Wavefront OBJ file of the C-alpha trace (Angstrom):
o trace
v -23.858 12.061 35.809
v -25.045 11.034 39.336
v -23.307 11.791 42.643
v -22.966 9.632 45.789
v -23.270 10.839 49.314
v -19.579 11.710 49.281
v -20.223 14.004 46.248
v -18.209 11.559 44.056
v -19.317 11.394 40.500
v -20.691 8.070 39.235
v -20.936 7.068 35.575
v -24.449 6.653 34.380
v -25.835 3.128 33.448
v -25.987 4.103 29.779
v -22.362 4.752 29.549
v -21.169 1.970 31.768
v -23.179 -0.656 29.864
v -20.782 -0.337 26.910
v -17.696 -2.519 27.022
v -14.473 -0.658 27.199
v -13.031 0.001 23.785
v -16.352 -0.515 21.958
v -18.180 2.172 20.021
v -21.386 3.535 21.465
v -24.205 2.585 19.087
v -27.871 3.610 19.386
v -29.696 0.886 21.243
v -32.268 0.180 18.530
v -29.500 -1.082 16.189
v -27.517 -3.228 18.697
v -27.967 -6.884 18.262
v -26.297 -10.259 19.252
v -23.787 -12.180 17.251
v -26.181 -14.979 16.617
v -29.073 -12.749 15.397
v -26.576 -10.804 13.264
v -25.341 -13.792 11.357
v -28.876 -15.306 11.192
v -30.117 -12.142 9.457
v -27.412 -12.143 6.932
v -27.667 -15.721 6.087
v -31.492 -15.674 5.752
v -31.410 -12.746 3.428
v -28.501 -14.213 1.345
v -30.491 -17.485 0.794
v -33.461 -15.501 -0.400
v -31.519 -13.288 -2.806
v -28.437 -15.358 -3.492
v -29.187 -15.905 -7.214
v -29.490 -12.227 -7.912
v -26.457 -11.233 -5.897
v -23.863 -13.591 -7.589
v -23.301 -11.169 -10.396
v -26.390 -12.299 -12.377
v -24.748 -15.587 -13.413
v -27.469 -17.774 -12.129
v -25.337 -19.336 -9.451
v -26.163 -19.240 -5.757
v -23.814 -18.490 -2.923
v -21.185 -21.098 -2.468
v -21.552 -23.068 0.761
v -23.228 -22.235 4.018
v -21.762 -20.342 6.883
v -20.446 -23.547 8.510
v -18.445 -24.427 5.521
v -17.130 -20.929 5.206
v -15.982 -20.898 8.848
v -14.232 -24.115 8.231
v -12.378 -22.702 5.217
v -11.526 -19.490 7.169
v -10.122 -21.219 10.291
v -6.918 -19.570 11.474
v -3.883 -21.865 10.965
v -2.318 -23.259 14.143
v 0.124 -21.081 15.982
v 3.913 -21.743 16.366
v 4.744 -24.647 18.637
v 5.947 -23.438 22.038
v 9.446 -24.658 22.906
v 8.788 -25.166 26.599
v 6.495 -28.167 26.794
v 5.864 -27.865 30.519
v 3.407 -25.138 31.205
v 1.110 -24.476 34.040
v -2.587 -24.688 33.739
v -2.904 -20.954 34.546
v -0.490 -20.084 31.678
v -2.418 -22.235 29.193
v -5.778 -20.679 30.205
v -4.237 -17.119 29.864
v -2.989 -17.876 26.418
v -6.223 -19.455 25.285
v -8.189 -16.495 26.434
v -5.941 -13.859 24.841
v -7.427 -12.018 21.965
v -5.914 -12.744 18.586
v -4.476 -9.413 17.324
v -1.744 -8.196 15.073
v -0.633 -10.219 12.015
v -1.374 -13.695 10.972
v 2.292 -14.670 11.297
v 1.399 -18.399 10.959
v -0.839 -17.757 7.952
v 0.178 -20.388 5.219
v 2.063 -18.955 2.315
v -0.427 -18.683 -0.580
v 1.280 -19.994 -3.707
v 0.312 -18.376 -6.980
v -2.749 -20.058 -8.426
v -1.803 -22.373 -11.251
v -3.937 -21.233 -14.169
v -3.740 -24.205 -16.412
v -6.518 -22.968 -18.690
v -4.629 -20.294 -20.446
v -4.428 -19.065 -24.126
v -0.910 -18.532 -25.408
v 0.149 -14.766 -25.432
v 1.089 -14.992 -28.965
v -2.598 -15.798 -29.830
v -4.013 -13.149 -27.457
v -1.865 -10.353 -28.801
v -2.486 -11.584 -32.516
v 1.165 -11.707 -33.350
v 2.139 -12.301 -36.888
v 4.943 -14.697 -35.929
v 4.349 -18.065 -34.363
v 4.805 -19.020 -30.680
v 8.550 -18.967 -29.687
v 8.167 -22.270 -27.820
v 6.424 -24.091 -30.633
v 5.083 -27.552 -29.714
v 6.682 -27.249 -26.269
v 4.267 -24.536 -25.333
v 1.981 -25.542 -22.463
v -0.809 -23.080 -23.309
v -3.692 -23.396 -25.665
v -3.278 -22.268 -29.310
v -6.656 -23.274 -30.573
v -9.208 -20.444 -29.628
v -12.262 -22.747 -30.069
v -10.713 -25.306 -27.766
v -9.791 -22.791 -25.260
v -13.295 -21.163 -25.184
v -14.834 -24.572 -24.567
v -13.025 -24.946 -21.178
v -12.841 -21.270 -20.257
v -14.687 -20.126 -17.105
v -18.007 -18.517 -17.710
v -18.061 -14.730 -18.318
v -19.328 -12.625 -15.272
v -20.755 -9.776 -17.111
v -22.190 -8.368 -20.380
v -20.029 -5.141 -20.444
v -16.267 -4.852 -20.378
v -14.939 -1.817 -18.562
v -11.654 -1.777 -20.598
v -13.622 -1.830 -23.972
v -16.062 0.779 -22.881
v -13.290 3.103 -21.576
v -10.413 2.673 -24.083
v -12.114 1.243 -27.139
v -10.108 -1.952 -27.077
v -9.605 -4.823 -24.541
v -5.993 -6.116 -24.763
v -7.135 -9.461 -23.137
v -9.315 -10.377 -26.213
v -11.140 -13.701 -25.639
v -9.447 -14.332 -22.359
v -11.310 -11.392 -20.793
v -13.992 -12.449 -18.280
v -16.317 -9.914 -20.112
v -15.351 -11.062 -23.594
v -18.853 -11.231 -24.820
v -18.882 -7.381 -24.999
v -16.172 -7.285 -27.656
v -15.932 -10.606 -29.368
v -17.171 -10.883 -32.949
v -17.484 -13.714 -35.521
v -14.650 -16.150 -35.437
v -13.614 -14.986 -32.071
v -12.351 -11.712 -33.490
v -11.548 -8.972 -30.894
v -13.667 -5.865 -31.737
v -12.426 -2.389 -31.609
v -14.019 0.987 -31.083
v -11.838 3.162 -33.358
v -13.313 6.435 -31.959
v -12.478 5.612 -28.302
v -9.113 4.134 -29.330
v -8.108 7.228 -31.160
v -9.145 9.415 -28.200
v -6.701 7.539 -25.859
v -3.977 7.100 -28.414
v -0.615 8.254 -26.965
v -1.964 8.788 -23.526
v 0.176 7.284 -20.793
v -2.119 6.696 -17.756
v 0.348 4.770 -15.568
v 4.111 5.826 -15.358
v 7.147 4.188 -13.888
v 6.784 0.842 -15.504
v 9.899 -1.371 -15.471
v 11.670 -1.287 -18.946
v 12.651 -4.681 -20.177
v 16.060 -3.564 -21.266
v 16.662 -1.949 -17.847
v 15.514 -5.156 -16.197
v 18.003 -7.176 -18.249
v 20.878 -4.915 -17.490
v 19.962 -4.899 -13.681
v 20.032 -8.648 -13.661
v 23.376 -8.790 -15.482
v 24.706 -6.004 -13.232
v 25.564 -3.821 -16.232
v 23.930 -0.608 -14.804
v 26.418 2.195 -13.975
v 26.219 3.777 -10.461
v 29.014 6.545 -10.763
v 27.630 9.035 -8.314
v 26.936 6.266 -5.672
v 30.247 4.749 -6.046
v 31.942 8.080 -5.565
v 30.095 8.684 -2.396
v 30.675 5.145 -1.092
v 34.513 5.473 -1.659
v 34.495 8.481 0.617
v 32.699 6.822 3.503
v 35.171 3.873 3.420
v 37.921 6.321 4.394
v 36.373 7.245 7.726
v 38.296 4.773 9.678
v 41.691 5.749 8.384
v 41.282 9.539 8.213
v 38.643 10.227 10.869
v 36.736 12.576 8.567
v 33.225 13.583 9.594
v 30.273 12.370 7.630
v 29.248 15.945 6.695
v 32.778 16.541 5.223
v 32.542 13.210 3.301
v 29.232 14.073 1.855
v 30.662 17.279 0.543
v 33.723 15.587 -1.075
v 31.391 12.979 -2.618
v 29.536 15.801 -4.278
v 32.757 17.352 -5.575
v 33.760 14.033 -7.081
v 30.627 13.445 -8.986
v 30.317 17.141 -10.252
v 26.686 16.236 -10.947
v 27.514 14.475 -14.223
v 24.498 13.373 -16.132
v 23.697 9.755 -16.021
v 24.598 8.038 -19.373
v 23.515 4.332 -19.558
v 25.895 2.092 -21.531
v 23.862 0.669 -24.267
v 25.192 -2.248 -26.408
v 28.397 -2.529 -24.262
v 29.604 -5.957 -23.217
v 31.255 -6.475 -19.961
v 34.853 -5.935 -21.098
v 33.947 -2.691 -22.785
v 32.127 -1.528 -19.652
v 35.261 -2.343 -17.513
v 37.493 -0.498 -19.895
v 35.192 2.517 -19.930
v 35.105 2.556 -16.009
v 38.917 2.426 -15.764
v 39.519 5.179 -18.185
v 36.785 7.689 -17.941
v 36.197 9.975 -20.902
v 37.123 13.631 -20.374
v 33.935 14.655 -22.099
v 31.210 14.479 -19.464
v 28.188 15.871 -21.247
v 26.488 15.926 -24.531
v 25.222 19.214 -25.843
v 25.326 22.518 -24.102
v 27.146 22.716 -20.675
v 24.811 23.647 -17.875
v 25.417 24.799 -14.248
v 24.044 21.356 -13.026
v 26.945 19.694 -14.848
v 29.548 21.618 -12.851
v 27.937 22.477 -9.463
v 26.268 20.221 -7.089
v 22.766 21.251 -6.150
v 22.228 22.261 -2.632
v 19.196 20.711 -0.675
v 17.509 24.124 -0.846
v 17.967 24.353 -4.615
v 16.207 20.987 -5.244
v 12.759 20.958 -6.659
v 10.556 21.366 -3.633
v 7.137 20.028 -2.917
v 4.522 22.459 -1.683
v 3.506 21.058 1.711
v 1.259 23.879 3.012
v -1.821 22.470 4.824
v -1.554 19.065 2.961
v -3.086 15.796 3.727
v -0.873 12.966 2.991
v -1.803 9.351 2.165
v 0.926 7.006 3.208
v -0.088 3.427 2.551
v 0.171 0.246 4.520
v 1.689 -2.879 2.912
v -0.892 -5.045 0.908
v -3.628 -2.361 0.783
v -1.825 0.764 -0.597
v -2.048 -0.262 -4.217
v -2.605 2.016 -7.218
v -6.389 1.382 -7.630
v -6.913 2.297 -3.938
v -4.840 5.414 -4.227
v -6.972 6.456 -7.256
v -10.035 6.148 -4.915
v -8.418 8.439 -2.403
v -7.363 10.980 -4.870
v -10.964 11.313 -6.064
v -11.913 12.035 -2.413
v -9.266 14.814 -2.146
v -5.997 13.368 -0.945
v -3.177 15.922 -1.631
v -0.119 13.646 -1.590
v 0.068 9.999 -2.230
v 2.900 7.531 -1.606
v 3.422 4.065 -2.892
v 3.861 0.904 -0.823
v 7.205 0.139 0.806
v 9.607 -1.290 -1.695
v 12.750 -3.268 -0.699
v 15.832 -1.597 -2.349
v 17.671 -4.879 -2.787
v 14.686 -6.365 -4.836
v 14.594 -3.198 -6.919
v 18.285 -3.419 -7.823
v 17.777 -7.027 -8.801
v 15.118 -5.984 -11.276
v 12.196 -7.836 -9.676
v 8.986 -7.046 -11.530
v 6.789 -7.484 -8.496
v 8.849 -4.859 -6.544
v 8.973 -2.351 -9.380
v 5.207 -2.611 -9.626
v 5.083 -0.807 -6.260
v 6.499 2.250 -7.869
v 3.815 2.704 -10.559
v 2.078 6.110 -10.610
v -1.250 6.998 -12.056
v -1.722 10.183 -14.068
v -4.113 11.473 -11.375
v -1.403 11.418 -8.700
v -0.094 14.889 -9.113
v 2.189 14.866 -5.973
v 3.570 11.176 -5.627
v 6.458 9.628 -3.870
v 7.945 6.274 -3.459
v 8.924 4.619 -0.151
v 12.209 2.683 0.154
v 13.349 0.297 2.896
v 16.948 -0.791 3.338
v 19.633 -1.037 6.041
v 22.903 -0.400 4.287
v 24.305 2.805 2.666
v 25.520 1.071 -0.558
v 22.248 -0.517 -1.605
v 20.118 2.409 -0.567
v 22.349 5.037 -2.330
v 22.509 2.906 -5.567
v 18.737 2.417 -5.461
v 18.127 6.132 -5.027
v 20.383 6.839 -7.985
v 18.600 4.176 -10.066
v 15.175 5.703 -9.376
v 16.399 9.178 -9.903
v 17.273 8.406 -13.622
v 14.540 6.004 -14.542
v 11.221 6.893 -12.820
v 9.243 10.055 -12.394
v 8.509 10.960 -8.657
v 8.175 14.112 -6.613
v 9.949 12.845 -3.470
v 11.613 9.727 -2.154
v 10.781 8.538 1.450
v 12.904 6.378 3.652
v 10.746 4.151 5.784
v 12.478 3.998 9.177
v 9.244 3.447 11.026
v 8.323 -0.070 9.765
v 7.767 -2.324 12.846
v 7.757 -5.753 10.813
v 10.014 -8.250 12.577
v 11.466 -9.374 9.126
v 12.609 -5.760 8.379
v 13.531 -4.779 11.890
v 15.826 -7.870 12.545
v 17.915 -6.976 9.524
v 18.446 -3.441 10.772
v 15.870 -1.752 8.574
v 12.709 0.064 9.398
v 12.657 0.987 13.098
v 16.051 -0.543 13.399
v 17.672 2.447 11.640
v 16.630 4.643 14.517
v 19.083 2.829 16.781
v 21.816 2.701 14.144
v 22.247 6.367 13.710
v 25.666 6.107 12.095
v 24.367 3.937 9.331
v 21.193 6.009 9.115
v 23.247 9.223 8.607
v 25.315 7.574 5.884
v 22.079 6.401 4.079
v 20.522 9.865 4.231
v 23.598 11.742 3.112
v 24.274 9.274 0.376
v 20.755 9.259 -1.037
v 20.705 13.124 -0.903
v 23.896 13.293 -2.970
v 22.373 11.276 -5.877
v 18.722 12.549 -5.861
v 17.321 15.591 -7.682
v 14.066 15.435 -5.614
v 13.471 15.998 -1.979
v 14.361 13.144 0.482
v 11.878 12.587 3.288
v 11.939 10.288 6.334
v 9.280 8.447 8.241
v 9.919 7.547 11.894
v 8.264 6.443 15.017
v 8.631 7.762 18.586
v 11.089 5.078 19.269
v 11.613 1.322 19.496
v 10.713 0.514 22.947
v 7.620 1.532 24.685
v 7.946 4.643 26.860
v 11.471 5.250 25.669
v 11.128 8.036 23.100
v 14.215 8.823 21.006
v 12.692 10.767 17.976
v 13.277 14.125 19.730
v 17.088 13.236 19.672
v 17.151 12.123 16.039
v 15.196 15.165 14.478
v 17.903 17.765 15.169
v 20.477 15.413 13.676
v 18.396 14.721 10.596
v 18.034 18.497 9.945
v 21.796 18.604 9.560
v 21.755 15.455 7.338
v 19.593 17.207 4.660
v 16.176 15.734 5.229
v 13.460 17.788 3.425
v 10.531 16.529 5.505
v 9.854 14.255 8.492
v 6.744 12.254 9.130
v 6.317 11.073 12.804
v 3.984 8.247 13.857
v 3.037 8.828 17.503
v 3.766 5.234 18.676
v 6.814 3.150 19.266
v 7.657 -0.119 17.533
v 6.633 -2.122 20.500
v 3.099 -0.443 20.518
v 2.616 -1.193 16.813
v -0.948 0.223 16.463
v -2.143 -0.359 20.081
v -2.879 2.455 22.601
v -3.336 6.073 21.510
v -0.860 7.986 19.520
v 1.038 10.584 21.548
v 0.183 13.920 19.913
v 1.643 15.958 22.514
v 5.075 14.347 21.807
v 4.438 15.019 18.138
v 3.875 18.736 18.930
v 7.140 18.969 20.807
v 9.013 17.289 17.950
v 7.491 19.638 15.334
v 9.028 22.580 17.155
v 12.411 20.869 17.107
v 12.120 20.179 13.410
v 11.370 23.780 12.457
v 11.841 25.042 9.764
v 11.781 21.624 8.279
v 8.093 20.517 7.878
v 6.920 17.629 10.118
v 3.862 15.655 9.363
v 1.999 13.940 12.218
v 0.329 10.429 12.035
v -1.850 8.468 14.250
v -5.529 7.835 15.242
v -7.124 10.165 12.634
v -10.520 8.917 11.654
v -12.658 12.210 11.339
v -12.284 15.874 10.517
v -12.401 16.675 14.218
v -9.378 14.465 14.857
v -7.633 16.212 11.924
v -8.445 19.711 13.389
v -7.038 18.726 16.740
v -3.914 17.387 15.025
v -3.337 20.558 13.122
v -3.602 22.563 16.212
v -0.445 20.959 17.439
v 1.725 22.918 15.005
v 2.473 20.177 12.476
v 2.828 21.057 8.863
v 0.338 18.382 7.717
v -1.235 15.138 8.671
v -0.502 11.679 7.302
v -3.389 9.061 7.059
v -2.950 5.322 6.836
v -5.488 3.061 8.613
v -8.012 5.963 8.669
v -8.112 6.086 4.917
v -8.427 2.304 4.668
v -11.456 2.307 7.031
v -13.147 5.340 5.290
v -11.452 6.716 2.173
v -13.878 9.557 2.107
v -12.268 10.922 5.152
v -10.339 13.344 2.859
v -13.605 14.915 1.710
v -14.814 15.130 5.430
v -11.542 17.014 6.285
v -11.700 19.458 3.450
v -15.469 20.255 3.951
v -15.325 19.839 7.810
v -18.398 17.732 8.070
v -19.376 14.228 9.189
v -20.560 12.380 5.981
v -23.272 9.830 6.759
v -22.485 7.881 3.616
v -25.141 5.422 2.469
v -24.544 1.737 1.782
v -25.174 2.272 -1.879
v -22.618 4.976 -2.098
v -20.167 2.635 -0.220
v -20.907 -0.018 -2.732
v -20.375 2.355 -5.673
v -16.814 2.956 -4.128
v -16.122 -0.776 -4.212
v -17.391 -0.951 -7.873
v -14.875 1.782 -8.776
v -12.107 -0.138 -7.124
v -12.982 -3.264 -9.020
v -12.949 -1.263 -12.333
v -9.668 0.365 -11.468
v -8.304 -3.088 -10.413
v -9.372 -4.658 -13.689
v -7.558 -1.764 -15.498
v -4.445 -2.239 -13.376
v -4.181 -6.077 -13.055
v -6.134 -7.160 -16.094
v -9.690 -8.492 -16.904
v -8.621 -11.987 -17.583
v -9.095 -14.692 -14.901
v -5.593 -14.084 -13.369
v -6.183 -10.286 -13.138
v -9.730 -10.706 -11.796
v -8.677 -13.037 -9.037
v -5.846 -10.642 -8.079
v -8.340 -7.833 -7.966
v -10.495 -9.978 -5.619
v -7.595 -10.712 -3.255
v -6.778 -6.948 -2.767
v -10.457 -6.192 -2.417
v -10.835 -8.736 0.378
v -7.777 -7.339 2.123
v -9.434 -3.867 2.041
v -12.724 -5.181 3.186
v -10.940 -6.387 6.399
v -10.517 -2.658 7.208
v -13.760 -1.377 5.740
v -15.892 -3.528 8.114
v -14.678 -1.476 11.067
v -16.501 1.698 9.860
v -19.739 2.538 11.788
v -22.279 4.739 9.935
v -22.676 8.175 11.442
v -26.472 7.799 11.766
v -25.986 4.827 14.024
v -23.590 6.274 16.453
v -24.674 7.443 19.918
v -21.625 9.813 20.056
v -19.969 11.343 17.075
v -17.312 10.872 15.827
v -16.080 7.248 15.875
v -12.672 6.653 17.313
v -10.158 4.593 15.564
v -9.536 2.444 18.582
v -13.144 1.731 19.275
v -14.357 -1.613 18.075
v -17.876 -1.913 16.683
v -20.258 -4.263 18.494
v -22.699 -6.428 16.544
v -25.336 -4.177 15.004
v -28.006 -4.178 12.356
v -27.679 -1.629 9.636
v -30.443 0.490 8.185
v -30.666 -1.880 5.271
v -29.411 -5.338 4.410
v -26.268 -4.093 2.524
v -25.243 -1.842 5.426
v -25.556 -4.833 7.741
v -23.465 -7.046 5.298
v -20.708 -4.539 5.129
v -20.531 -4.463 8.952
v -19.782 -8.179 9.070
v -16.360 -9.153 10.574
v -16.513 -12.638 9.106
v -14.311 -13.550 6.148
v -17.115 -15.501 4.445
v -19.284 -12.305 4.212
v -16.305 -10.450 2.651
v -16.202 -13.112 0.029
v -19.919 -12.700 -0.528
v -19.353 -9.041 -1.302
v -16.573 -9.940 -3.697
v -18.946 -12.297 -5.484
v -21.470 -9.472 -5.885
v -18.761 -7.558 -7.835
v -16.546 -10.155 -9.445
v -18.678 -13.203 -9.729
v -18.277 -16.600 -7.954
v -15.008 -17.473 -6.529
v -13.098 -20.486 -8.010
v -13.305 -23.955 -6.568
v -11.351 -24.546 -3.365
v -10.963 -20.819 -2.841
v -9.796 -19.817 0.641
v -8.807 -16.456 2.109
v -7.244 -15.296 5.330
v -6.650 -11.568 5.982
v -3.245 -10.304 6.890
v -4.350 -8.870 10.297
v -5.992 -10.733 12.969
v -7.467 -7.629 14.615
v -10.044 -7.228 11.748
v -10.792 -10.844 11.361
v -12.148 -11.747 14.837
v -15.448 -13.589 15.040
l 1 2 3 4 5 6 7 8 9 10 11 12 13 14 15 16 17 18 19 20 21 22 23 24 25 26 27 28 29 30 31 32 33 34 35 36 37 38 39 40 41 42 43 44 45 46 47 48 49 50 51 52 53 54 55 56 57 58 59 60 61 62 63 64 65 66 67 68 69 70 71 72 73 74 75 76 77 78 79 80 81 82 83 84 85 86 87 88 89 90 91 92 93 94 95 96 97 98 99 100 101 102 103 104 105 106 107 108 109 110 111 112 113 114 115 116 117 118 119 120 121 122 123 124 125 126 127 128 129 130 131 132 133 134 135 136 137 138 139 140 141 142 143 144 145 146 147 148 149 150 151 152 153 154 155 156 157 158 159 160 161 162 163 164 165 166 167 168 169 170 171 172 173 174 175 176 177 178 179 180 181 182 183 184 185 186 187 188 189 190 191 192 193 194 195 196 197 198 199 200 201 202 203 204 205 206 207 208 209 210 211 212 213 214 215 216 217 218 219 220 221 222 223 224 225 226 227 228 229 230 231 232 233 234 235 236 237 238 239 240 241 242 243 244 245 246 247 248 249 250 251 252 253 254 255 256 257 258 259 260 261 262 263 264 265 266 267 268 269 270 271 272 273 274 275 276 277 278 279 280 281 282 283 284 285 286 287 288 289 290 291 292 293 294 295 296 297 298 299 300 301 302 303 304 305 306 307 308 309 310 311 312 313 314 315 316 317 318 319 320 321 322 323 324 325 326 327 328 329 330 331 332 333 334 335 336 337 338 339 340 341 342 343 344 345 346 347 348 349 350 351 352 353 354 355 356 357 358 359 360 361 362 363 364 365 366 367 368 369 370 371 372 373 374 375 376 377 378 379 380 381 382 383 384 385 386 387 388 389 390 391 392 393 394 395 396 397 398 399 400 401 402 403 404 405 406 407 408 409 410 411 412 413 414 415 416 417 418 419 420 421 422 423 424 425 426 427 428 429 430 431 432 433 434 435 436 437 438 439 440 441 442 443 444 445 446 447 448 449 450 451 452 453 454 455 456 457 458 459 460 461 462 463 464 465 466 467 468 469 470 471 472 473 474 475 476 477 478 479 480 481 482 483 484 485 486 487 488 489 490 491 492 493 494 495 496 497 498 499 500 501 502 503 504 505 506 507 508 509 510 511 512 513 514 515 516 517 518 519 520 521 522 523 524 525 526 527 528 529 530 531 532 533 534 535 536 537 538 539 540 541 542 543 544 545 546 547 548 549 550 551 552 553 554 555 556 557 558 559 560 561 562 563 564 565 566 567 568 569 570 571 572 573 574 575 576 577 578 579 580 581 582 583 584 585 586 587 588 589 590 591 592 593 594 595 596 597 598 599 600 601 602 603 604 605 606 607 608 609 610 611 612 613 614 615 616 617 618 619 620 621 622 623 624 625 626 627 628 629 630 631 632 633 634 635 636 637 638 639 640 641 642 643 644 645
């Protein structure tokens, strides 16, 4: 640091040469945009045949074609046609950040080349649809038009002894015998027999009853009847919550099986005096207090709370291997769960490695949220249920959900008390500092939530208007943690290194929650536990991506449809991974989450490729792992901030 004649400090040229908001990288690695892409393209053209999964096909298209495919869709038309030139220039020069709100809706790919499930599953009976079935029934005919296999070994066959996708698997050569017979490794199959690796799958019978509205919600209806009396009697919510608990008496949930609608109505009108089957327990007669519910140990924990799109089960498995203590599923809409939508129930699935796992619900009305909580309480296995009242998405907020609940405290209270009355596991809440920027309201809500019966609070140190811009306010989080005591409060925001985690824990929070930090570098959990900066190599990072693709093929399937779904989630994750800067390249350690990486050359080609912020290069990485993309393939990431050119 230099000084002027007035003894005023002046920043050195080395520091001032960096753009504001950009990470400081050692000069020998810094390059220009043109040289960066030229280096990647030249190396890809030389080694393209080897890096397309060993299938003999080169990379598809040059960078110009890829840029045309990855062009951002036009923005919304501005209603006011008359605009000044200054306004137009300002809008044109504005950086594209946030979500791709104008991103075209990607319709599910129409996989015309499909083998009938009755043939794949080797059923004894014939296809239910007979001649009207649109899929192939002749295996030889199907194999003649099936896309080429992308590998010689099948992960499912090598792991479990049998691939359930048979000849439709894109690695079918590894387990296909004479006459297209699906081979089985009896030793491995017996080893995994009876082992349930993924829990919380939607039962077909439950789905049918949900769609026909034949599921009973006795405890929820008892609570909802009490809150409807508020206007006439003026009873407080706390008293109503207690009366609801007296009404339900913690009766065990007995689902009506084989009952038609008339029988169900009759049973509802004349409840049987016999409430239990078997021995009478205390839980049948006495409502559990919040302190008596099964508690989750939260001492010095690191929580992984996932963002929409990227927080899938394969990614959570990656984080568990690196040391995440608590994992939470992606946000699920309570109305969709009550309707029995398979895609929404898939967000609740839990892998056997997730020892402390919770689900996150979004809703804006007491009836749907309470019924959904009761439904999950009896049909899935979780350690806690979380209410997402911190979601800033417009679609959710405008309905009154997400951050909207923070300003609708009466409904918020009814939701919390109602869900607490029907759950046997702890109920947690995630909030932000407030809705408007510089207008914090979390400190007003937290003392109220303690009275409502919340077991834990997670606070993101930004408002809804801030989204993910500016720095998280950890001083405010510290003040809120004192207000929340003795209820544990987890802090969230801007944690990308173990040093950030140490500073966060000094504030007095019970634990920390990671979202974007885990997406950018999932090995951050190892760094926090071992308190070191891990200069991870490009080959180690590629091994992580290989594990993700294997887990994805396990979860979504190894046929063409499952493979392409794995690719789409991999590409979304790569839009975050490209923001990581290797420790050995940094001028100043650690990297901050709000610092953007400039164009730089890595220590090897793979490290350089992983640093690319261009969609076409992410597709190249996916081709290295999952083979060439289909014809007319296009991809646009969900977030603009990570897709800038």
